[in-house]
MDTraj code that builds the backbone (N, CA, C; nanometers):
import mdtraj as md
import numpy as np

residues = "MET GLY GLN LYS PRO LYS THR ILE GLY ALA LEU SER LYS GLU THR GLY VAL LYS VAL THR THR ILE ARG TYR TYR GLU GLN ILE GLY LEU MET ILE ALA PRO ASP ARG SER ASN SER GLY GLN ARG ILE TYR ASP GLY THR ALA ILE GLU ARG LEU ASN PHE ILE ARG HIS ALA ARG GLU LEU GLY PHE PRO THR GLY ALA ILE ARG GLU LEU ILE GLU LEU GLN THR GLN PRO GLY ASP ASP CYS SER VAL VAL ASP GLU ILE ALA ARG ARG HIS LEU THR ASP VAL ARG ARG ARG LEU SER GLN LEU GLU SER LEU GLU GLY GLU LEU LYS ARG MET ILE ALA SER CYS GLU GLY GLY LYS ILE GLY VAL CYS THR VAL MET ALA CYS LEU SER ASP HIS ALA GLN CYS LEU ALA ASP ALA HIS GLU LYS VAL ASP VAL VAL VAL SER PRO".split()
xyz = np.array([
    [-1.7617, 1.9843, -13.4280],
    [-1.6992, 1.8775, -13.3510],
    [-1.6481, 1.7699, -13.4449],
    [-1.5247, 1.7217, -13.4251],
    [-1.4618, 1.6226, -13.5116],
    [-1.5196, 1.4840, -13.4931],
    [-1.4732, 1.3941, -13.5795],
    [-1.5193, 1.2569, -13.5714],
    [-1.4574, 1.1871, -13.4518],
    [-1.5296, 1.0908, -13.4015],
    [-1.4799, 1.0097, -13.2908],
    [-1.3636, 0.9243, -13.3421],
    [-1.2555, 0.9146, -13.2653],
    [-1.1426, 0.8313, -13.3086],
    [-1.1888, 0.6877, -13.3361],
    [-1.1238, 0.6248, -13.4327],
    [-1.1630, 0.4911, -13.4752],
    [-1.0472, 0.3934, -13.4613],
    [-1.0824, 0.2682, -13.4363],
    [-0.9830, 0.1617, -13.4365],
    [-0.9541, 0.1239, -13.5812],
    [-0.8528, 0.0430, -13.6036],
    [-0.8191, 0.0020, -13.7394],
    [-0.9335, -0.0781, -13.8012],
    [-1.0027, -0.1582, -13.7213],
    [-1.1159, -0.2355, -13.7718],
    [-1.2300, -0.1450, -13.8176],
    [-1.2593, -0.0425, -13.7384],
    [-1.3655, 0.0520, -13.7751],
    [-1.3251, 0.1323, -13.8983],
    [-1.1984, 0.1709, -13.9059],
    [-1.1476, 0.2431, -14.0230],
    [-1.1603, 0.1561, -14.1473],
    [-1.1259, 0.0303, -14.1346],
    [-1.1366, -0.0639, -14.2445],
    [-1.2805, -0.0757, -14.2926],
    [-1.3708, -0.0896, -14.1984],
    [-1.5126, -0.1044, -14.2334],
    [-1.5659, 0.0217, -14.3010],
    [-1.5297, 0.1370, -14.2500],
    [-1.5794, 0.2637, -14.3055],
    [-1.5258, 0.2923, -14.4446],
    [-1.4006, 0.2566, -14.4695],
    [-1.3371, 0.2905, -14.5965],
    [-1.3386, 0.1767, -14.6986],
    [-1.3646, 0.0547, -14.6530],
    [-1.3610, -0.0599, -14.7438],
    [-1.2201, -0.1060, -14.7762],
    [-1.1234, -0.0655, -14.6961],
    [-0.9840, -0.1052, -14.7156],
    [-0.9492, -0.2085, -14.6085],
    [-0.8918, -0.3205, -14.6493],
    [-0.8590, -0.4273, -14.5557],
    [-0.7586, -0.3802, -14.4508],
    [-0.7684, -0.4363, -14.3329],
    [-0.6777, -0.4032, -14.2222],
    [-0.5323, -0.4252, -14.2639],
    [-0.5041, -0.5371, -14.3302],
    [-0.3661, -0.5644, -14.3723],
    [-0.3157, -0.4591, -14.4701],
    [-0.4051, -0.4083, -14.5536],
    [-0.3666, -0.3046, -14.6500],
    [-0.3387, -0.1729, -14.5782],
    [-0.4193, -0.1416, -14.4781],
    [-0.3954, -0.0199, -14.3997],
    [-0.2582, -0.0276, -14.3339],
    [-0.2273, -0.1419, -14.2743],
    [-0.0956, -0.1593, -14.2111],
    [0.0160, -0.1458, -14.3152],
    [-0.0061, -0.2020, -14.4334],
    [0.0921, -0.1920, -14.5411],
    [0.1144, -0.0456, -14.5788],
    [0.0057, 0.0305, -14.5945],
    [0.0184, 0.1715, -14.6284],
    [0.0955, 0.2476, -14.5208],
    [0.0783, 0.2099, -14.3958],
    [0.1560, 0.2714, -14.2874],
    [0.3030, 0.2345, -14.3016],
    [0.3275, 0.1071, -14.3326],
    [0.4643, 0.0568, -14.3440],
    [0.5414, 0.1278, -14.4544],
    [0.4748, 0.1566, -14.5666],
    [0.5442, 0.2210, -14.6788],
    [0.5344, 0.3730, -14.6742],
    [0.4705, 0.4258, -14.5710],
    [0.4683, 0.5699, -14.5501],
    [0.3575, 0.6469, -14.6203],
    [0.2596, 0.5785, -14.6805],
    [0.1468, 0.6508, -14.7393],
    [0.0515, 0.6993, -14.6313],
    [0.0401, 0.6224, -14.5264],
    [-0.0415, 0.6599, -14.4097],
    [0.0536, 0.6959, -14.2966],
    [0.0200, 0.7997, -14.2258],
    [0.0993, 0.8403, -14.1106],
    [0.0722, 0.7425, -13.9974],
    [0.1762, 0.7075, -13.9241],
    [0.1585, 0.6172, -13.8104],
    [0.0573, 0.6793, -13.7141],
    [-0.0455, 0.6041, -13.6784],
    [-0.1506, 0.6597, -13.5935],
    [-0.1094, 0.6671, -13.4464],
    [-0.1876, 0.7441, -13.3728],
    [-0.1702, 0.7438, -13.2288],
    [-0.2098, 0.6062, -13.1780],
    [-0.1693, 0.5766, -13.0561],
    [-0.2031, 0.4470, -12.9971],
    [-0.2736, 0.4689, -12.8636],
    [-0.3656, 0.3790, -12.8359],
    [-0.4345, 0.3834, -12.7066],
    [-0.3382, 0.3323, -12.5996],
    [-0.3795, 0.3407, -12.4740],
    [-0.2954, 0.2915, -12.3646],
    [-0.2633, 0.1434, -12.3809],
    [-0.3543, 0.0702, -12.4441],
    [-0.3322, -0.0728, -12.4642],
    [-0.2552, -0.1025, -12.5939],
    [-0.2158, 0.0034, -12.6661],
    [-0.1359, -0.0139, -12.7864],
    [-0.2164, -0.0262, -12.9146],
    [-0.3478, -0.0112, -12.9054],
    [-0.4333, -0.0220, -13.0227],
    [-0.4229, 0.1048, -13.1080],
    [-0.4153, 0.0867, -13.2391],
    [-0.4103, 0.2014, -13.3295],
    [-0.5411, 0.2801, -13.3191],
    [-0.5277, 0.4135, -13.3173],
    [-0.6432, 0.5019, -13.3088],
    [-0.6321, 0.6041, -13.4225],
    [-0.7359, 0.6107, -13.5064],
    [-0.7347, 0.6975, -13.6242],
    [-0.8341, 0.8116, -13.6100],
    [-0.7954, 0.9278, -13.6632],
    [-0.8844, 1.0438, -13.6610],
    [-0.9400, 1.0691, -13.8006],
    [-1.0165, 1.1745, -13.8155],
    [-1.0783, 1.2081, -13.9439],
    [-0.9784, 1.2327, -14.0548],
    [-0.8622, 1.2851, -14.0211],
    [-0.7587, 1.3090, -14.1206],
    [-0.7111, 1.1774, -14.1815],
    [-0.6956, 1.0772, -14.0982],
    [-0.6533, 0.9453, -14.1465],
    [-0.7592, 0.8855, -14.2382],
    [-0.8850, 0.9064, -14.2035],
    [-0.9947, 0.8548, -14.2857],
    [-0.9916, 0.9211, -14.4230],
    [-0.9743, 1.0526, -14.4256],
    [-0.9670, 1.1255, -14.5523],
    [-0.8479, 1.0779, -14.6354],
    [-0.7337, 1.0592, -14.5716],
    [-0.6132, 1.0138, -14.6427],
    [-0.6352, 0.8750, -14.7007],
    [-0.6931, 0.7858, -14.6214],
    [-0.7147, 0.6493, -14.6686],
    [-0.8152, 0.6458, -14.7836],
    [-0.9182, 0.7271, -14.7762],
    [-1.0138, 0.7355, -14.8867],
    [-0.9460, 0.7872, -15.0139],
    [-0.8577, 0.8851, -14.9978],
    [-0.7813, 0.9393, -15.1102],
    [-0.6960, 0.8294, -15.1735],
    [-0.6224, 0.7563, -15.0911],
    [-0.5352, 0.6494, -15.1395],
    [-0.6179, 0.5421, -15.2095],
    [-0.7265, 0.5003, -15.1461],
    [-0.8113, 0.3956, -15.2036],
    [-0.8628, 0.4362, -15.3412],
    [-0.9113, 0.5587, -15.3526],
    [-0.9653, 0.6034, -15.4808],
    [-0.8551, 0.6155, -15.5864],
    [-0.7400, 0.6663, -15.5487],
    [-0.6277, 0.6769, -15.6420],
    [-0.5856, 0.5378, -15.6900],
    [-0.5845, 0.4401, -15.6004],
    [-0.5507, 0.3023, -15.6389],
    [-0.6572, 0.2456, -15.7325],
    [-0.7847, 0.2756, -15.7052],
    [-0.8926, 0.2282, -15.7924],
    [-0.8759, 0.2842, -15.9337],
    [-0.8227, 0.4041, -15.9442],
    [-0.7973, 0.4668, -16.0740],
    [-0.6655, 0.4194, -16.1346],
    [-0.5957, 0.3319, -16.0644],
    [-0.4743, 0.2714, -16.1168],
    [-0.3460, 0.3486, -16.0946],
    [-0.3501, 0.4572, -16.0170],
    [-0.2273, 0.5321, -15.9917],
    [-0.1283, 0.4434, -15.9170],
    [-0.0030, 0.4436, -15.9591],
    [0.0980, 0.3661, -15.8866],
    [0.1315, 0.4316, -15.7525],
    [0.1875, 0.3531, -15.6659],
    [0.2198, 0.3996, -15.5308],
    [0.3070, 0.5245, -15.5325],
    [0.4056, 0.5286, -15.6198],
    [0.4945, 0.6458, -15.6262],
    [0.4194, 0.7737, -15.6597],
    [0.3258, 0.7646, -15.7530],
    [0.2468, 0.8819, -15.7900],
    [0.1572, 0.9236, -15.6741],
    [0.1011, 0.8261, -15.6055],
    [0.0158, 0.8587, -15.4896],
    [0.0987, 0.9284, -15.3832],
    [0.2193, 0.8817, -15.3629],
    [0.3085, 0.9462, -15.2655],
    [0.3341, 1.0916, -15.3053],
    [0.3598, 1.1150, -15.4348],
    [0.3809, 1.2515, -15.4837],
    [0.2568, 1.3376, -15.4600],
    [0.1405, 1.2827, -15.4906],
    [0.0154, 1.3581, -15.4745],
    [-0.0112, 1.3914, -15.3275],
    [0.0167, 1.2972, -15.2395],
    [-0.0021, 1.3220, -15.0963],
    [0.0899, 1.4348, -15.0507],
    [0.2136, 1.4324, -15.0979],
    [0.3084, 1.5391, -15.0625],
    [0.2580, 1.6737, -15.1136],
    [0.2003, 1.6737, -15.2332],
    [0.1487, 1.7988, -15.2895],
    [0.0289, 1.8522, -15.2114],
    [-0.0446, 1.7639, -15.1456],
    [-0.1580, 1.8088, -15.0643],
    [-0.1134, 1.9013, -14.9515],
    [0.0113, 1.8910, -14.9114],
    [0.0616, 1.9757, -14.8031],
    [0.0917, 2.1177, -14.8511],
    [0.0756, 2.1408, -14.9820],
    [0.1040, 2.2711, -15.0417],
    [-0.0185, 2.3200, -15.1188],
    [-0.1314, 2.3402, -15.0507],
    [-0.2571, 2.3716, -15.1197],
    [-0.2563, 2.5025, -15.1983],
    [-0.1672, 2.5931, -15.1674],
    [-0.1629, 2.7208, -15.2380],
    [-0.0775, 2.7186, -15.3640],
    [-0.0036, 2.6107, -15.3863],
    [0.0842, 2.6013, -15.5031],
    [0.0039, 2.5752, -15.6301],
    [0.0666, 2.6040, -15.7427],
    [0.0074, 2.5784, -15.8739],
    [-0.0111, 2.4277, -15.8913],
    [-0.1203, 2.3879, -15.9550],
    [-0.1508, 2.2444, -15.9677],
    [-0.0910, 2.1817, -16.0933],
    [0.0019, 2.2494, -16.1589],
    [0.0605, 2.1943, -16.2812],
    [0.1335, 2.0622, -16.2552],
    [0.1901, 2.0469, -16.1381],
    [0.2591, 1.9217, -16.1056],
    [0.1574, 1.8080, -16.0940],
    [0.0428, 1.8375, -16.0337],
    [-0.0637, 1.7376, -16.0231],
    [-0.1098, 1.6983, -16.1629],
    [-0.1272, 1.7979, -16.2486],
    [-0.1682, 1.7724, -16.3868],
    [-0.0664, 1.6832, -16.4565],
    [0.0609, 1.7093, -16.4362],
    [0.1661, 1.6291, -16.4992],
    [0.1619, 1.4843, -16.4493],
    [0.1380, 1.4632, -16.3224],
    [0.1271, 1.3278, -16.2677],
    [0.0093, 1.2547, -16.3322],
    [-0.1037, 1.3231, -16.3446],
    [-0.2222, 1.2627, -16.4072],
    [-0.1953, 1.2328, -16.5551],
    [-0.1265, 1.3220, -16.6238],
    [-0.0947, 1.2994, -16.7654],
    [0.0006, 1.1805, -16.7823],
    [0.0985, 1.1682, -16.6933],
    [0.1899, 1.0525, -16.6962],
    [0.1107, 0.9234, -16.6813],
    [0.0165, 0.9264, -16.5883],
    [-0.0636, 0.8071, -16.5644],
    [-0.1507, 0.7750, -16.6859],
    [-0.2086, 0.8764, -16.7470],
    [-0.2897, 0.8553, -16.8671],
    [-0.2055, 0.7945, -16.9796],
    [-0.0840, 0.8425, -16.9966],
    [0.0062, 0.7871, -17.0979],
    [0.0325, 0.6394, -17.0698],
    [0.0551, 0.6070, -16.9432],
    [0.0791, 0.4677, -16.9047],
    [-0.0447, 0.3816, -16.9295],
    [-0.1625, 0.4328, -16.8979],
    [-0.2871, 0.3589, -16.9211],
    [-0.3040, 0.3328, -17.0709],
    [-0.2770, 0.4326, -17.1526],
    [-0.2888, 0.4150, -17.2975],
    [-0.1903, 0.3106, -17.3490],
    [-0.0685, 0.3110, -17.2951],
    [0.0313, 0.2110, -17.3342],
    [-0.0173, 0.0713, -17.2978],
    [-0.0708, 0.0558, -17.1767],
    [-0.1214, -0.0750, -17.1342],
    [-0.2406, -0.1186, -17.2181],
    [-0.3288, -0.0243, -17.2550],
    [-0.4424, -0.0577, -17.3418],
    [-0.3932, -0.1098, -17.4769],
    [-0.2921, -0.0454, -17.5322],
    [-0.2350, -0.0890, -17.6591],
    [-0.1782, -0.2309, -17.6455],
    [-0.1080, -0.2558, -17.5360],
    [-0.0537, -0.3894, -17.5116],
    [-0.1658, -0.4921, -17.5018],
    [-0.2713, -0.4573, -17.4312],
    [-0.3837, -0.5493, -17.4144],
    [-0.4529, -0.5770, -17.5478],
    [-0.4671, -0.4742, -17.6307],
    [-0.5283, -0.4938, -17.7621],
    [-0.4444, -0.5883, -17.8473],
    [-0.3138, -0.5740, -17.8409],
    [-0.2243, -0.6624, -17.9152],
    [-0.2369, -0.8056, -17.8631],
    [-0.2386, -0.8211, -17.7330],
    [-0.2538, -0.9540, -17.6743],
    [-0.3894, -1.0143, -17.7097],
    [-0.4928, -0.9314, -17.7088],
    [-0.6264, -0.9792, -17.7449],
    [-0.6258, -1.0352, -17.8872],
    [-0.5644, -0.9640, -17.9797],
    [-0.5585, -1.0092, -18.1180],
    [-0.4863, -1.1421, -18.1308],
    [-0.3759, -1.1544, -18.0624],
    [-0.2983, -1.2790, -18.0677],
    [-0.3777, -1.3945, -18.0079],
    [-0.4427, -1.3710, -17.8953],
    [-0.5219, -1.4773, -17.8322],
    [-0.6408, -1.5177, -17.9196],
    [-0.7069, -1.4196, -17.9806],
    [-0.8187, -1.4502, -18.0704],
    [-0.7708, -1.5373, -18.1863],
    [-0.6561, -1.5021, -18.2438],
    [-0.6010, -1.5778, -18.3550],
    [-0.5679, -1.7205, -18.3121],
    [-0.5061, -1.7356, -18.1957],
    [-0.4720, -1.8684, -18.1451],
    [-0.5976, -1.9529, -18.1255],
    [-0.6979, -1.8930, -18.0623],
    [-0.8216, -1.9658, -18.0337],
    [-0.8937, -2.0022, -18.1634],
    [-0.8971, -1.9101, -18.2579],
    [-0.9652, -1.9357, -18.3851],
    [-0.8971, -2.0480, -18.4630],
    [-0.7658, -2.0627, -18.4451],
    [-0.6937, -2.1668, -18.5191],
    [-0.7092, -2.3045, -18.4563],
    [-0.7640, -2.3087, -18.3376],
    [-0.7816, -2.4366, -18.2680],
    [-0.8983, -2.5131, -18.3310],
    [-0.8721, -2.6349, -18.3701],
    [-0.9743, -2.7174, -18.4341],
    [-1.0254, -2.8270, -18.3424],
    [-0.9951, -2.8185, -18.2158],
    [-1.0364, -2.9254, -18.1254],
    [-0.9421, -3.0439, -18.1385],
    [-0.9779, -3.1521, -18.0773],
    [-0.8941, -3.2718, -18.0857],
    [-0.8195, -3.2960, -17.9563],
    [-0.7009, -3.3439, -17.9680],
    [-0.6199, -3.3841, -17.8528],
    [-0.5210, -3.2740, -17.8140],
    [-0.4880, -3.2703, -17.6872],
    [-0.3942, -3.1701, -17.6357],
    [-0.2601, -3.1789, -17.7069],
    [-0.2172, -3.2979, -17.7403],
    [-0.0886, -3.3165, -17.8065],
    [-0.0764, -3.2457, -17.9398],
    [-0.1884, -3.2162, -18.0051],
    [-0.1852, -3.1461, -18.1337],
    [-0.2637, -3.0151, -18.1277],
    [-0.2866, -2.9649, -18.0080],
    [-0.3641, -2.8421, -17.9882],
    [-0.2842, -2.7216, -18.0386],
    [-0.3473, -2.6409, -18.1227],
    [-0.2830, -2.5224, -18.1788],
    [-0.2490, -2.4201, -18.0708],
    [-0.3364, -2.4040, -17.9743],
    [-0.3107, -2.3079, -17.8662],
    [-0.1861, -2.3503, -17.7892],
    [-0.1807, -2.4793, -17.7543],
    [-0.0632, -2.5285, -17.6808],
    [0.0634, -2.5139, -17.7650],
    [0.0533, -2.5372, -17.8948],
    [0.1688, -2.5241, -17.9835],
    [0.2166, -2.3789, -17.9882],
    [0.1230, -2.2851, -17.9969],
    [0.1599, -2.1427, -17.9988],
    [0.2272, -2.1013, -17.8680],
    [0.1744, -2.1506, -17.7574],
    [0.2340, -2.1155, -17.6278],
    [0.3737, -2.1756, -17.6129],
    [0.3951, -2.2898, -17.6776],
    [0.5250, -2.3573, -17.6675],
    [0.6290, -2.3012, -17.7633],
    [0.5848, -2.2385, -17.8721],
    [0.6773, -2.1932, -17.9754],
    [0.6395, -2.0530, -18.0222],
    [0.7150, -1.9551, -17.9784],
    [0.6860, -1.8156, -18.0118],
    [0.6863, -1.7912, -18.1631],
    [0.7571, -1.8720, -18.2386],
    [0.7628, -1.8544, -18.3840],
    [0.6252, -1.8692, -18.4479],
    [0.5311, -1.9317, -18.3777],
    [0.3960, -1.9481, -18.4317],
    [0.3082, -1.8250, -18.4070],
    [0.3605, -1.7276, -18.3369],
    [0.2861, -1.6041, -18.3114],
    [0.3061, -1.5075, -18.4278],
    [0.2085, -1.4227, -18.4498],
    [0.2205, -1.3225, -18.5550],
    [0.3113, -1.2083, -18.5130],
    [0.3036, -1.1715, -18.3874],
    [0.3847, -1.0604, -18.3365],
    [0.5262, -1.1094, -18.3071],
    [0.6239, -1.0249, -18.3387],
    [0.7623, -1.0608, -18.3094],
    [0.7896, -1.0647, -18.1601],
    [0.7263, -0.9748, -18.0897],
    [0.7485, -0.9667, -17.9450],
    [0.6169, -0.9332, -17.8761],
    [0.6037, -0.9855, -17.7598],
    [0.4876, -0.9530, -17.6765],
    [0.5387, -0.8786, -17.5549],
    [0.4856, -0.7599, -17.5354],
    [0.5209, -0.6875, -17.4143],
    [0.4393, -0.7404, -17.3000],
    [0.5034, -0.7580, -17.1883],
    [0.4295, -0.7967, -17.0694],
    [0.3435, -0.6794, -17.0287],
    [0.2165, -0.7050, -17.0038],
    [0.1253, -0.5998, -16.9633],
    [0.1418, -0.5795, -16.8131],
    [0.1710, -0.4564, -16.7752],
    [0.1815, -0.4243, -16.6335],
    [0.0420, -0.4211, -16.5747],
    [0.0216, -0.4989, -16.4722],
    [-0.1072, -0.5039, -16.4065],
    [-0.0953, -0.4328, -16.2735],
    [-0.1890, -0.3438, -16.2485],
    [-0.1898, -0.2739, -16.1212],
    [-0.2531, -0.3655, -16.0197],
    [-0.1785, -0.3974, -15.9150],
    [-0.2291, -0.4865, -15.8121],
    [-0.2393, -0.4112, -15.6809],
    [-0.3552, -0.4173, -15.6212],
    [-0.3725, -0.3559, -15.4902],
    [-0.3348, -0.4567, -15.3849],
    [-0.2641, -0.4104, -15.2825],
    [-0.2290, -0.5042, -15.1758],
    [-0.3523, -0.5513, -15.1022],
])
top = md.Topology()
chain = top.add_chain()
for i, resn in enumerate(residues, 1):
    res = top.add_residue(resn, chain, resSeq=i)
    for name in ("N", "CA", "C"):
        top.add_atom(name, md.element.get_by_symbol(name[0]), res)
traj = md.Trajectory(xyz[None], top)
């Protein structure tokens, strides 16, 4: 026997995903639009719960929305070779490594800035001077670190 249908609030509580995030996932097509009760309330079944848990975990691992969309589409083809899934995971690993490298570079620059600070007044603060004038940085360029943000 299947699970009892759940409201969006119950789904949120069970999965740990905020109601607004569930609605967002529906809006962008990661979640299938649920059935509605006679009063118009969203009603979710076990399949929706499994999908939302999948999305939540993929987001926790930092997968971008586009990759999650690809993975969800691949779930509809369970008999196919998983090389495409492997490629998506490898792409994500490459991106994570790139971001780690960026963070390490930023860490070094911030450590150097902080170490050069001798205290005193804000007007002569080394950290403030570095932030105001890129020429005081050791690195020629700083890449913006892409941060994965969950809705």
